Backbone as a ProteinNet text record, in pm:
[ID]
protein_1_A
[PRIMARY]
MNAYLALGVAIIAEVIATSALKASDGFTRLAPTAITVVGYGIAFFFLSITLKTIPTGIAYAIWSGVGIVLISAVGWFWFRQALDGPAMIGLGLIIAGVVVVNVFSKSVSH
[TERTIARY]
4442.8	4364.7	4234.7	4211.3	4065.6	3963.1	3851.7	3765.7	3659.6	3660	3532.7	3619.2	3742.6	3833	3823.2	3833.8	3867	3682.7	3610.4	3452.9	3434.7	3487.6	3479.4	3550.2	3693	3716.5	3689.2	3642.1	3535.9	3414.4	3351.7	3209.5	3279	3389.1	3417.9	3468.5	3541.1	3584.3	3463.4	3315.5	3242	3139.3	3132.7	3082	3122.5	3276	3355	3345.3	3354	3347.2	3192	3084.9	2959.3	2931.6	3017	3001.6	3060.2	3174.8	3229.3	3157.8	3130	3030.9	2922.2	2828.8	2769.7	2798.7	2930.4	3030.2	3084.1	3092.8	3133.8	3050.4	2926.6	2818.3	2820.4	2788.7	2780.3	2940.6	3031.3	3165.9	3214	3181.5	3227.9	3339.4	3379	3446.1	3586.5	3703.6	3806.1	3826.6	3819.7	3883.8	3779.1	3660.2	3581	3545.9	3564.1	3553.4	3684.7	3785.7	3915.4	3874.3	3824.6	3805.5	3686.9	3613.1	3493	3568.2	3660	3692.9	3792.3	3866.6	3975.4	3892.2	3806.1	3703.4	3650.4	3568.8	3498.7	3620.8	3742	3826.8	3895.4	3891.5	3914.7	3809.9	3709.9	3569.8	3569.7	3580.9	3571.7	3677.3	3806.5	3914.2	3890.8	3861.6	3845.5	3709.6	3640.9	3507.6	3575.4	3644.3	3684.5	3747	3857.3	3901.8	3831.3	3729.2	3623	3540.7	3498.6	3448.1	3543.6	3672.6	3712.2	3685.3	3607.3	3565.3	3453.1	3394.4	3232	3150.6	3040.9	2981.2	2925.2	2911.9	2865.1	2745.9	2643.6	2501.7	2524.1	2593.2	2599.1	2679.4	2788.4	2887.4	2825.1	2763.4	2680.5	2580.6	2496	2388.4	2449.6	2564.2	2633.1	2654.1	2756.5	2829.2	2720.9	2610.1	2482.6	2425.5	2369.8	2300.5	2398.3	2489.8	2585.9	2603.9	2642	2680.4	2569.8	2425.8	2307.5	2295.8	2284.2	2310.9	2386.4	2532	2613	2624.7	2590.8	2554.3	2440.2	2352.7	2221.4	2309.4	2324.6	2388.2	2484.6	2594.1	2650.2	2564.9	2458.7	2387.7	2300.8	2283.8	2178.3	2284.5	2412.6	2499.8	2584.5	2626.5	2725.3	2655.5	2550.5	2471.9	2335.3	2282.6	2169.7	2061.6	2042.6	1944.2	1848.4	1735.2	1649.1	1632.2	1593.7	1547.3	1408.8	1311.1	1163.2	1168.8	1053.7	1022.4	1015.8	941.2	968	1119.4	1188	1335.8	1398.8	1359.2	1430.5	1421.4	1249.5	1218.4	1312.8	1284.2	1343.1	1453.5	1545.6	1699.4	1725.8	1642.3	1642.3	1617.5	1538.2	1467.7	1605.2	1647.1	1833.9	1928.3	1921.7	2035.3	1996.2	1830.8	1812.6	1857.5	1829.2	1839.9	2017.9	2069	2220.1	2261.9	2200	2213.3	2185.9	2038.8	2017.8	2088.9	2136.7	2217.4	2369.5	2415.5	2535.3	2522.4	2433.6	2424.1	2330.9	2260.1	2179	2203.4	2259.9	2278.4	2358.3	2364	2446.7	2539.5	2529.5	2584.7	2682.5	2692.4	2809.7	2911	3019.2	3155.8	3191.9	3195.8	3230.4	3375.5
658.8	810.7	793.6	898.9	899.2	866.6	789.6	738.8	848.6	945.4	1035	1164.6	1189.3	1269.6	1221.2	1085.1	1010.2	1031.4	1014.9	1024.8	1185.8	1288.1	1413.8	1442.9	1383.2	1396.9	1359.3	1223.1	1171	1252.2	1322.2	1388.2	1518.9	1576.9	1702.1	1651.6	1531.9	1507.3	1451	1434	1369.6	1519.3	1595.5	1698.2	1796.2	1821.2	1840.5	1806	1656.5	1564.4	1595.9	1583.9	1604.5	1777.9	1874.7	2006.2	2016.4	1935.9	1932.1	1851.7	1748.9	1677.7	1755.6	1841	1943	2025.7	2078.7	2187.9	2089.1	1960.8	1901	1903.6	1958.9	1950.3	1808.3	1713.7	1606.3	1516.6	1567.9	1500.8	1598.7	1663.8	1743.5	1857.7	1891.5	1981.5	1900.5	1895.3	1814.1	1879.5	1968.8	2008.9	1944.7	1992.1	1947.8	1807.6	1713.1	1586.2	1509.2	1590	1511.1	1570.7	1660.7	1668.9	1563.5	1542.7	1457.3	1305.9	1274.5	1147.6	1121.4	1205.6	1229.2	1257.7	1339	1352.6	1243.2	1139.2	1057.2	937.3	921.5	838.9	858.9	967.1	1031.6	991.3	996.5	1012.6	821.2	791.2	607	579.2	616.5	573.1	593.6	696.4	772.6	694.4	680.4	608.6	477.8	414.3	235.7	266	372.2	382.6	403.9	461.2	491.5	362	287.6	138.2	66.5	71.7	-20.7	-1.3	99.8	129	146.8	235.7	277.7	154.6	112.7	23.1	87.6	2.2	59.2	114	54	146.1	272.5	300.7	411	523.3	485.8	548.6	607.2	537.3	578.7	659.9	629.5	720.4	878.4	889.8	1012.5	1054.6	966.1	1038.1	1083.6	1011.9	1042.2	1194.4	1164.3	1274.1	1411.5	1419.9	1510.7	1579.7	1490.2	1538	1573.9	1541.1	1595.5	1731.5	1728.8	1867.5	1995.9	1938.1	2017.3	2056.7	1941.2	1961.4	2073.4	2068.1	2122	2264.7	2271.8	2442.1	2495.6	2386.8	2436.1	2475.6	2393.2	2398.8	2548.1	2581.7	2703.5	2806.5	2798.1	2926.1	2941.6	2837.7	2823.8	2818.3	2749.5	2705.1	2789.5	2867.8	2930.8	2874.2	2737.1	2665	2665.9	2728.6	2749.3	2628	2666.5	2566.2	2619.2	2552.4	2612	2553.9	2593.1	2542.6	2408	2303.2	2203.6	2100.6	2171.1	2121.2	2143.5	2305.8	2326.3	2250.9	2212.9	2110.6	1963	1917	1790.4	1806.6	1900.9	1902.5	1901.3	1967.5	1990.6	1889.3	1766.5	1628.1	1555.6	1563.6	1473.8	1550.8	1665.1	1699.3	1631	1653.6	1595.7	1429.1	1366.1	1223.9	1204.6	1252.8	1262.3	1287.6	1372.1	1420.3	1299.3	1238.4	1147.8	998.9	988.2	858.4	877.8	990.3	1019.3	1040.3	1091.6	1126.4	989.2	933.3	843.8	715.3	648.7	549.2	448.9	352.1	286.1	195.2	217.3	147.8	227.6	360.4	451.4	449.7	422.8	430	588.1	590.9	737.6	740.7
685.9	652.8	703.2	788.2	831.9	741.8	769.6	693.5	647.6	716.6	708.9	606.1	660.9	539.9	415.9	380.9	259.8	201	283.5	215.5	179.1	266.6	228.1	95	77	-44.9	-138.3	-118.2	-256.4	-285.8	-181.2	-215.5	-303.5	-247.6	-319.3	-437.9	-480.6	-631.3	-705	-654.6	-717	-745.1	-679	-708.4	-799.9	-799.5	-909.5	-1050.1	-1075.3	-1160.6	-1215.1	-1157.1	-1197.3	-1254.6	-1188	-1234.1	-1371.2	-1389.7	-1524	-1624.7	-1600.7	-1670.4	-1753.4	-1657	-1738	-1830.1	-1773.5	-1870.4	-1975.6	-2000.6	-2109.4	-2229	-2207.6	-2326.9	-2379.8	-2314.9	-2397.7	-2452	-2356.2	-2385.7	-2523	-2560.4	-2672.2	-2643.8	-2511.1	-2459.3	-2403.4	-2449.4	-2395.6	-2239.3	-2203.2	-2062.7	-1992.2	-1988.3	-1889.8	-1905.5	-1988.5	-2007.6	-1929	-1973.4	-1864.7	-1727.3	-1690.3	-1526.5	-1497	-1595.7	-1524.5	-1508	-1575.6	-1572.2	-1449.7	-1444.6	-1340.8	-1199.4	-1194	-1092.5	-1054.8	-1129.6	-1064.5	-1029.3	-1126.4	-1044.3	-934.6	-872.4	-769.6	-649	-703.9	-602.1	-548.6	-662.1	-625.9	-551.6	-594.2	-525.5	-370.6	-322.4	-185.4	-124.7	-214.7	-174.8	-126.1	-207.6	-187	-60	-18.6	147.9	243.8	220.9	303.7	343.5	234.4	272.2	358.5	367.5	482.1	617.9	640.6	760.9	810.1	701.6	731.8	619.2	694.1	630.6	491.6	421.9	258.6	268.3	294.8	318.9	369	485.8	557.3	475.8	400.8	334.3	183.1	125.6	20.6	46.3	155.5	199.4	220.6	275.3	320.3	204.5	138.6	1.8	-97.8	-128.1	-226.4	-199.1	-53.8	43.5	31.4	64.2	71.9	-73.8	-150.5	-290.8	-335.5	-341.3	-397.5	-386.2	-219.1	-193.7	-217.9	-246.5	-303.3	-428	-498.4	-654.2	-696.7	-587.5	-655.4	-595.5	-525.2	-494.3	-566.6	-662.4	-759.1	-897.4	-883.9	-972.3	-997.3	-879.3	-844.3	-867.9	-831.4	-851.1	-961.3	-984.3	-1092.4	-1235.9	-1233.6	-1367.5	-1344.3	-1260.4	-1257.2	-1272	-1224	-1229.2	-1119.1	-1122	-1021.7	-924.7	-799.5	-701.6	-638.2	-670.6	-601.1	-445.5	-383.7	-288	-237.6	-309.8	-317.8	-301.3	-414.5	-426.2	-283.1	-229.4	-108.2	1.9	4.2	116.2	107.1	-20.1	-20.7	-18.7	-42.3	-9.8	157.6	196.1	368.7	430.4	348.9	418.5	399.6	280.3	278.3	376.5	394	516.1	638.6	669.4	786	815.2	677.8	678.2	703.7	653.5	676	810	884.9	1027.8	1121.1	1056.3	1166.3	1140	1058.2	1031.5	1106.1	1072.7	1149.5	1304.4	1372.1	1486.1	1586.7	1504.5	1570.2	1537.8	1450.4	1398.9	1457.7	1539.5	1540.3	1483.1	1343.9	1247.4	1218.9	1236.4	1215.2	1325.1	1255.3	1368.3	1404.1	1526.1	1559.6	1608.3
[MASK]
++++++++++++++++++++++++++++++++++++++++++++++++++++++++++++++++++++++++++++++++++++++++++++++++++++++++++++++

């Protein structure tokens, strides 16, 4: 499996799991709790596949950076959580950081 495809699956699974974690209401709702556990399991499984090819620090930087941006978007859209100007600037800097790592770093295997 392509390492970046596996990383993408890991990121999506982590975002789903984190969204379900919020909806689980402190693990008091069964369905969101189950989705959280399964989602994190899938996320870590696919992250482990990614780490066979992509250096750990690079994979984790991409995984966490993209995950932060996506979960912030889910929080804004799904949970109606506000994002103010500084939050948007910070998220933009995270996106810029992921782009710099992927485009300019010699540590990333292309």
